[in-house]
Backbone bond lengths (Angstrom), bond angles and torsions (degrees), N, CA, C in turn:
res aa  C-N    CA-C-N  psi(-1)  N-CA   C-N-CA  omega(-1)  CA-C   N-CA-C  phi
1 M - - - 1.419 - - 1.524 107.75 -
2 E 1.332 115.94 140.27 1.464 121.14 174.75 1.522 109.09 -126.16
3 L 1.327 115.41 132.75 1.460 121.92 171.75 1.514 107.43 -116.73
4 N 1.329 116.38 132.53 1.462 120.82 -177.97 1.517 111.04 -113.22
5 C 1.318 115.17 144.51 1.456 123.17 176.95 1.525 105.54 -142.80
6 E 1.335 117.05 112.19 1.454 120.19 -175.80 1.527 110.65 -123.26
7 P 1.319 116.87 80.76 1.465 119.60 178.96 1.532 110.54 -76.30
8 W 1.307 116.28 160.77 1.451 120.79 175.32 1.517 108.82 -131.20
9 G 1.281 116.43 158.73 1.454 121.19 178.09 1.516 110.33 155.84
10 W 1.297 115.05 169.45 1.457 121.23 175.90 1.509 107.94 -134.48
11 P 1.307 119.39 126.69 1.471 124.59 -3.49 1.524 110.44 -66.52
12 K 1.314 115.19 162.19 1.461 121.19 -175.72 1.528 111.13 -57.58
13 P 1.342 117.51 125.96 1.473 120.26 178.77 1.535 111.77 -68.68
14 T 1.311 115.97 157.36 1.465 121.21 173.95 1.523 108.82 -99.94
15 V 1.319 115.91 150.47 1.457 122.20 -176.83 1.517 109.36 -121.73
16 S 1.321 116.39 138.66 1.463 121.92 170.75 1.527 107.17 -140.51
17 W 1.303 116.11 166.82 1.465 122.29 -177.23 1.516 110.22 -126.98
18 R 1.325 115.66 149.75 1.460 120.30 171.32 1.517 109.35 -149.85
19 R 1.314 114.82 162.48 1.467 122.40 175.75 1.515 108.45 -101.18
20 E 1.305 116.02 153.99 1.463 120.54 176.39 1.528 110.16 -59.33
21 S 1.336 116.30 -36.95 1.463 120.27 -177.50 1.524 112.88 -82.44
22 G 1.331 117.97 -0.50 1.466 120.12 179.35 1.509 111.33 144.39
23 T 1.311 115.94 -161.77 1.454 120.46 -176.96 1.525 111.21 -78.97
24 L 1.308 115.35 157.47 1.457 121.15 175.66 1.518 109.55 -79.44
25 N 1.305 116.09 146.57 1.454 121.44 -178.85 1.533 109.10 -95.33
26 F 1.345 116.30 87.06 1.460 119.51 -179.99 1.529 112.55 -74.55
27 S 1.323 118.05 -4.91 1.466 119.49 172.85 1.535 110.35 -79.57
28 D 1.344 117.07 -14.60 1.457 121.94 173.88 1.535 106.92 -75.33
29 P 1.334 118.93 122.22 1.465 120.66 -176.54 1.531 113.62 -62.74
30 R 1.327 118.28 -16.02 1.469 121.04 177.96 1.524 112.17 -75.67
31 V 1.352 117.89 -18.85 1.470 122.77 -173.41 1.524 109.22 -107.33
32 T 1.347 116.40 118.28 1.459 120.90 179.41 1.527 110.14 -140.67
33 A 1.305 115.46 162.97 1.465 122.47 172.85 1.522 107.29 -136.69
34 D 1.351 116.43 150.81 1.460 118.48 178.37 1.520 109.95 -70.99
35 S 1.322 116.92 177.27 1.469 120.88 -172.29 1.522 113.43 -60.77
36 D 1.329 118.53 -31.09 1.466 121.35 177.16 1.526 112.45 -92.80
37 A 1.327 117.05 -2.32 1.466 124.72 -177.31 1.525 112.13 66.10
38 N 1.340 117.82 15.63 1.462 120.29 179.12 1.520 112.51 -71.54
39 T 1.326 117.43 -24.11 1.456 121.58 -179.47 1.522 109.91 -124.20
40 L 1.314 115.27 123.72 1.466 122.28 175.31 1.521 107.39 -100.23
41 V 1.331 116.88 130.89 1.464 121.92 -179.37 1.521 108.81 -123.41
42 I 1.332 115.48 130.79 1.469 121.20 172.47 1.523 106.59 -124.67
43 E 1.326 116.33 115.30 1.463 122.79 -179.24 1.529 109.45 -85.86
44 S 1.316 115.82 152.29 1.471 122.13 174.03 1.530 111.25 46.64
45 M 1.316 115.33 65.60 1.465 121.34 -177.34 1.524 111.60 -52.71
46 E 1.321 115.67 141.12 1.459 123.37 177.11 1.524 108.48 -122.37
47 L 1.309 117.10 161.74 1.467 120.70 -179.21 1.522 112.09 -55.95
48 E 1.330 117.21 -33.37 1.456 121.72 -179.02 1.532 112.18 -68.11
49 D 1.344 118.08 -13.42 1.463 122.02 179.86 1.524 112.15 -81.81
50 R 1.325 117.66 -8.90 1.464 121.08 179.76 1.529 108.56 -65.35
51 D 1.334 116.21 124.04 1.463 120.13 -177.09 1.528 108.96 -178.62
52 F 1.319 116.47 173.37 1.455 122.04 168.06 1.520 107.07 -89.33
53 Y 1.329 117.21 133.39 1.456 123.05 179.08 1.524 109.08 -113.27
54 H 1.321 116.17 135.78 1.459 122.76 -177.60 1.518 109.82 -114.53
55 C 1.320 116.04 135.56 1.461 122.75 170.37 1.525 105.56 -97.17
56 I 1.313 117.55 117.48 1.461 122.65 -178.84 1.529 107.71 -101.62
57 V 1.324 116.55 121.49 1.462 122.20 -178.54 1.522 108.38 -114.90
58 K 1.322 115.98 126.05 1.465 120.70 177.92 1.520 109.06 -122.76
59 S 1.330 115.01 135.84 1.449 121.29 178.77 1.514 109.22 -128.60
60 H 1.319 115.56 135.60 1.450 121.17 178.93 1.531 107.97 -102.98
61 F 1.336 116.54 114.73 1.457 121.03 -178.52 1.523 108.51 -144.65
62 N 1.312 117.56 130.25 1.473 121.99 -178.68 1.524 112.00 54.67
63 D 1.334 116.49 41.19 1.467 122.96 178.11 1.521 113.60 61.11
64 T 1.318 117.87 28.00 1.468 121.42 175.33 1.521 108.48 -129.26
65 D 1.309 116.81 152.06 1.463 122.05 175.55 1.507 108.87 -105.84
66 Y 1.321 116.17 142.38 1.459 121.22 176.72 1.512 108.41 -126.16
67 E 1.305 116.56 131.60 1.458 121.45 176.18 1.516 107.31 -115.19
68 G 1.328 117.16 126.75 1.464 122.22 -176.91 1.523 112.30 -58.36
69 P 1.352 116.07 169.54 1.462 120.62 -177.15 1.520 112.59 -62.04
70 K 1.308 116.41 136.14 1.462 121.31 -177.62 1.529 113.04 -74.92
71 E 1.344 117.20 -16.07 1.460 118.51 -179.16 1.529 112.39 -76.13
72 T 1.333 117.91 -4.57 1.454 121.56 176.01 1.526 107.72 -82.51
73 K 1.331 116.07 105.38 1.459 119.79 -176.43 1.517 109.62 -149.70
74 T 1.305 116.69 161.81 1.457 123.58 -179.85 1.516 108.83 -123.74
75 L 1.340 115.96 127.58 1.461 120.13 176.13 1.514 108.23 -86.53
76 V 1.320 116.74 124.13 1.460 122.69 176.76 1.517 107.35 -106.87
77 R 1.331 114.88 119.20 1.468 120.23 178.56 1.518 108.79 -104.38
78 V 1.313 115.57 144.88 1.464 121.56 179.50 1.517 107.17 -127.50
79 K 1.320 115.99 123.00 1.465 119.99 179.40 1.519 109.93 -77.91
80 G 1.332 115.09 141.43 1.464 120.33 177.89 1.510 111.23 -81.15
81 M 1.299 114.72 169.00 1.463 119.97 177.87 1.513 108.00 -103.04
82 F 1.315 115.92 135.27 1.451 121.16 178.64 1.529 108.34 -114.49
83 L 1.306 115.26 128.77 1.463 120.69 -179.77 1.510 109.85 -103.52
84 R 1.326 117.25 135.58 1.457 121.59 176.19 1.529 107.99 -103.44
85 H 1.307 114.64 138.60 1.473 119.31 178.57 1.498 110.24 -102.42
């Protein structure tokens, strides 16, 4: 799965990601972000990955920090596996 967040502005804003249930586990090799953090990638989705994901954008302008609205989020659903006997 890939989630993209491409903010614009000057100076260039910084991007980070979080889950509604807490922080992302970047020590998990399945979870990565590109060098600018604009794209979050989760390989081999598991049921535990189901959550709301937030793209956090911060911009430094006139010695103040701005963090975008927290209501901007994406729900990621993961279908379970059903086994037939």
